[in-house]
N, C-alpha and C positions, 0 to 999 in steps of 0.2 A: 540116285534114282529110287532106291528102295525107301528112303526117307520120305520122298515126295509121294510115293504110292501109299505109304501108311498114313500120311497126312490127309490125302484125298479120301481114303477109306474112312478115316476118323470123322470126316465132316458129315457122313451119313448116319452116324450113331444117334440114337434117340436123344441123348443128353445134349448133343450139339445142335439140335433143332430148336432149342429154347432161344428166343430172341435175346440178344445181349442186354437190352434195356431191362428185361425181366430177370435175367440171371444175376445181374449186378445188384439187384435189390434184395436177394435172398439173405445176405449177411445181416441186414437190418433187423431180422426177426430172431437172431440168436441172443443168448445171454451175454452180457458184457464180459463176464469172466471167461467165456469160451470163444469169443469173437476173434481175438488175435490168433489163437492157436489154429482154428479151423480156416481162417483166411489164408494163412501161409500154405496150408495143405491144398487149398483150392488152386493156388498158382502152380502146383506140381502135378496136376491131373493131366493136362495136355497143353500144347502150344497155344491153342485158341483160347482156352480158359485163362491161361496166364496173361495173354494180351488184353483180354477183356477186363480182368480184375485190376491189373496194374494201371490200365488207362482210366480208371475211375478214381479220381483224387479223393472224393468224399469217403472212400472206404479206408483210407490210411491216415485218419486224423486223430486217432486215439493214442496219446503218448502216455505210457504208464511209468516212464522214468526208471526202468529196471535194467536196461541193457543199452550200452552206447551204440553198438552197430545197428540194433533194431531201431533206435531213435533216429539215427541218420537216415536209414532207409525210409522210414515213415515220413519224415519231414520232406525228403526229396519227392516221394510219390504223392504227397498231399498237395503239392504245388501251392496254390493260393487259397485253398479251402480253409474254412474256420476250424480251429483246433480244439481238442479236448485234452486238457492236461490233468493227470492224476498224480499229485505230489504227495508221496509218503516219505517223510523225513526219517529214514532208518536205512541201515545197510549202505549199499553203494548207490545212493540217490543223486549225489552231487554232479558228477560228470554228465549223465544223461539229461539232468534238469538244465544245466548250463547250456547245452546244445539247443534247448527249446526257448531259452530266454530271448534271443533276438526276434523270435516270432510271436511274442506275446501280443502284439497289436492285432493279430487275427484270432485271439482267444475267444472261444465260444462257451466252453465249460471248464470250470476249475473246481477240483476236489482236493482239498489240502488237509493233511493230518500229520501226526507225529507219533513215533513209537515211544514206549514208556521207559526205555533205557535212560539212565541218568546222564550218560555221555552224549546222548543225541542232542544236537543244538535245538534251541527253542524255535518254534514255528513262526511266531508273529514277527520277529525281526527279519526273517527271510522274506515274508510276504511284503513287509514295508519296503525292503530294499529293492525287490524286483517287480513289484506290482503297484507302484505309486505312479503309474502312467495311465493314460486314457485307453480304455478297452471298449470301443464302440460296439463290438459284436457280442459281448458277454451276456449270455442268457441264463445260465445256471451256475450258481455259486454255492459251494459247500465248504465250510471251514469248521474244523474240530480242534478246539484248544484245550481238550481234556487234560493233557499232560504238560501244559504251559502254566506259568503262574497266572492267577485271575487277571484278565486284561480286557480292555475295551478296544474295539477296532478303530484306529485313527481315521479322521475324515479325509486324510490325504491318500488313503488306499484307493486305487483305481481313479485317482485324480478327483475323488469325491463325487463322481458322476456314474450312475448305474442306470442310465435311461433305457437300455435295452434289456435289463434283467427281468426274467420271468419267474424264476424260482430261487429262493434264498433259504438255505438250510444251515443253521448255526448251532454249535454245541459248545457249552461252557464259555460263552462269550458274555462279558459284562456290558450292560447298556451304558450309555445311549448308542444308538445307531445313527450317526450323524451324516448320512449320505443324502445327496439331493438327486432329483430326477428318478424317483421310484414310481412314476405314474403308470408303468407297464407291468409292475410286479403283480403276479396273480397267486403265487404259492409261497407261504412263509411257515417255516418250521423252526422252533426254538426249543432246545433240549438242555436240561441241567444248568440253567442260568444261575450263577452265584448272586448273592446279595439281592434276594427277591423282596426284601423289605422296602426298597426304595425304587423299584423298577416300574411301578404302575404308570407314573407320568411319562416315563420314557417310552413305554409301550404305546400309550395313547398318542404321543407325538408321532411315533413311527406309523401307526395305523392311519393317522391323519394325512401323512405324506404319501400313502400308497392307496389311493381311492379305488383301485381296480382289484383289490384282494378278493380272491374267490375261496381259497382254502387256507385255513389257519390251524396249526397244530402246536400245542404247548405241552411239552413233556417235562414234568418236574420244574416248570418255569412259571407257575401261577403266582402272581403277586400275593403276598401275605398281609400287606397293609396298604392303606390308601393314603397317598400323598398328593392327591389331586382334588380340586374343588368338587364338592358333592354334585353340583349342577352340570358338570362337564360331561356331555354325552357325545361320543364319536359315532358317526353314521358310517356303516359299511354297506353301501347299496348293492354291491355285486357279490356279497358273501353267499356261498353255497354250503360250506361245511366248516364247522368250528369244533375242534377236538381239544379237550383239556384233560390231561392225565396228571393227577396231583394227589397228594395226601399230606395233611387233611385238606378237604375241599372247603371252598368259601365262594362268596359271590362278589368279591372285591372288584374283579375285572368286569364281570357281566353287568354290574350295576352302572358301568360307564359306557356300555356298548349298546347301540341300537341294532338289533338283529332283524333283518328284513324278512318279508314273507318268502317262504320257500327254502329257507336255510335249515340245515340239520345240525343240531347241537348235541355233542356227546361229552358227558362229564364222567370220567372214570376216577374214582377216589378210593382211598384206603380207609375203611370204617373200622378202626381198631384202636382200642385204648392200650393194647399191649405193645404195639409198635411205637406209638407216639405218646408222650406225656400229656399232650393236649388232645382231648377226645375230638375226633373228626365228626363232621356232621354234614348233612345235605345243605346246600346253600339256603340261607334264610329267605331270599327273595330273588325272583328272576323276572322282575317287572318289565324288562325290555324285550322279552321273548314274545313280541306281538304276533308272530306267526302261529303261536299256540293259543290264540284267544278263544278258539273253540276246539275242544278235543273231540275227535271222532272215534278213537280207539285207545284203550288203556291195557297194558300188559305188565303185570307185576309178578316177580318171582322171588320167593323167600327160600333160603337154603342156609344150613349151618355154615357154609363156606363163602357164600356170596349173596348179594341181593341185586336185582335188576329191575329198573323201571323204564318202560318205553311208552312215551306218549306220542300219538299221531294226531296232527292237526290237519286242516284242509290243505295246507301248503307247506308243511314242514314236520319235523320230528325232533323229539328230545330224548336222548338216552342218558340214563344215570346208572352206572354200574359200579358196585363197590364190593369189597371183601370185608367180611366180618369175622373177627377172632373171638374166641371164647373168653369171657371175663366174668369172674364171680359165679361160675356155674350156669350162666344164662347167655343167651344170644340177644343182641339188641338190634333195633332198627325196624322191626315189624310195624309197630304203631307209628313210628316216625314217618315211614314211607307212605302209609295209608293217609296220614294227615297232610303230607306234602302234596298229594294229588289234589286235595281240596283248594290249593292255592290257584288252581287253574279253572277255567270255565268248562265244566264237563256236561253242561246241559244238553249238548248235541251228541254226546258219546253214544255210539251204537253197539260197540263190542267191548266186553270186559273179560279179561283172562287172568286167572290167579293160579299160580303154580307153587306148590309146597313140596319140595324134595326133602323130606324129613328122614335123615339118616339116623338121628338120635332124638327121638321124640321127647325124652326127659330133659334135653338141653334146649329145646326150642321155646321161644316166647309165643304163647297162644295169641291168635287173632281175637280181639275183643269185639263183642257184638255191637257195642255203642260206636266204635270206630267204623265198623262195616256200615252201620246205619248212616253215619255222616258221609261216608263215601258214596253210598247209593242214593241218598236223598236228592241231590241235584240232577241225577241222570234220568231225566224224564223221557229221553228218546232211546234208552237202552233196549236193544232187541235180542242180543244173545249174551249169555253168561256161561263161561267155561271154567270149571273147577278141576284142577289136576292135582291129585294126591292131597286135597284139602280135607282132612278127616274131621275137623271140627265143624259143627253145624251153624256158626254165626251167620253165614250168608243166607242159609235157608230160613233161619229164625227171623232175620231182618226183613225178608221178603214176605213173611206171614203177617198180614194186617193185624191179627190178634196179638202178636207178640213183639212188634216193634214199639218204641216208646210213644209215638203219636197215634197209633192204631190207624194208620193210613195205608193205602196201596202204594208201595214204592215201585218205581219203574213200570208204570201202567202199560207201556208198549212192549214189555218183555214177552217174547214169543218162544224162545228155546233155551233150555238149560242142559248142559253136558257135564256129566260127572265121570271122571276118569280115575280108576284106582288100579294099583298094582296087585292088590290082594283082596280076596272076598271076605276077609276077616272083619272088615270095618262095617259091612252091611249097609253102607251108603247113608246112614242115618235115615233109614227109609220111613220111620214113623214121622219125623219132622218134615220130610219131603212130602209125604201123603197129606199131612195136615195143611201144609202151605198151599199145595195144589188145590185141595178141596176148598179152602177159604177164599183163594183168589177167584176160583171158578164161580163161587156163590156171589161174589161182588162184581161180576162182569169182566174179570181180567184173566180169562181162561188161557192157559198155556197151550201153544200149538204142538210142541214136541219136548219130551224129556228123553235124553239119551244117557244110558248107563253103560260104561265101558269098563271091563275088568279083564286082565290078562289071564286070570285063572278060570278054569271051567267050573261052573257051579250051577246049582238050580236056583232060579230066581225066587225070592220069597213071595208069599202070597200077596203081600202089600203092593208089590210091583204090579200084579194083575189088577189090584183095586185102583191103581193110578189111572187106568184106562177110562174110568168113569168120569174123571175130572180133567183129563188132558186129551187133546185130539189124537195124539200119536205117542206111543211109548216104545222106545227101541232099547233092547238090551244086547250088548255085544260081549259074550264070554268066550275067551280064547279065539277071538276073531270070527266067531259065529254069530250071525245076526238073528235075533228073534224079535218079533213084533207082537 
């Protein structure tokens, strides 16, 4: 009787007023690493909660293969719901995994890897033995063969048919990938692929068999040589994001892909002659990046430790990020990056941002005025120019019609220039800035605003006051205090 009374009283608790349909969805928002532990605790709160959570089979589908009793309970409570199997071949994996083998036909997610201990059995033979059957519900597949001998996945795996697969994540797997029925695959991740010299044609074949790919990520798996006909171009009509992490970088793969409008391409490479005997470089050509036919914004960052290029087009972006190591007392890549931007159509570029984080000025390669001129020359629609810690005056000199090589007005639509400095010691090259503003105003290209930002509080030099005669508005921000 007391138990019944406590149960009735418990039904009026605020926590028990939550509808069962809502309560059972809460575990979906937990991290996978914590889901099992908290799920068991939820069944111990009260009788009602226990009945609710046990009666929801989809909550008991994650089999981590670490405990026999736990695996039995999960399989029983999952009923006929699709399963997630996380196979880690190390420790006491065998008995829990064998309990799950009879239920492989309802497999939804498989994540398989192996420990590095020498006595641990190889992963690939286990996969071939137990997963050479049809798995019509498989949507996510992750296989890591890092500690196996270099191997390719046989076509008999999963009966060679992955028609329901949505995400494929492979590590240290040799091409080719000879499965059929990849028409529903949308996410592909390939990491640390061995034998990259001969993998280009295999990758192209794979992309051709998966026409709905939306996200592609290659980590240390960029082909280093071309073994495909030069005219072979693979169309990826649904591509939204392509990420390539490689060192050194090249354009071998990109030269064979047709990147659609709206796709974002990220190229991360190691620009270091100290790390690799072959000097790395920015890709020579990116002719298939049609989404960047007209650049609207350019963002360049030069730093002793890295360099970043970000190009924004009307329907897509290209990111190139690289690290640069010191070699021969100099840093390289400044001129190379400036000239690389000229490979694209920047006639419609409206915003240009240059960032120079110079920790060691004596080690940095200066920006050359002639390269700046070539960068600015096609930017007829440029409206704003932002220079952050760019202490050299080549940009200001190039914008001065009297001092650029062709004595013309570069960027005739330029309205605003922002100069941002960490220290007042550099004095903003105020004389060059004044001469440039005066000359442009005399030729009918008067600037609307010049903003000078410095984190140190100082008195603006008298030349800043003189700028007001040739610029519509001058703003000086010293120590976050604005003065006009």
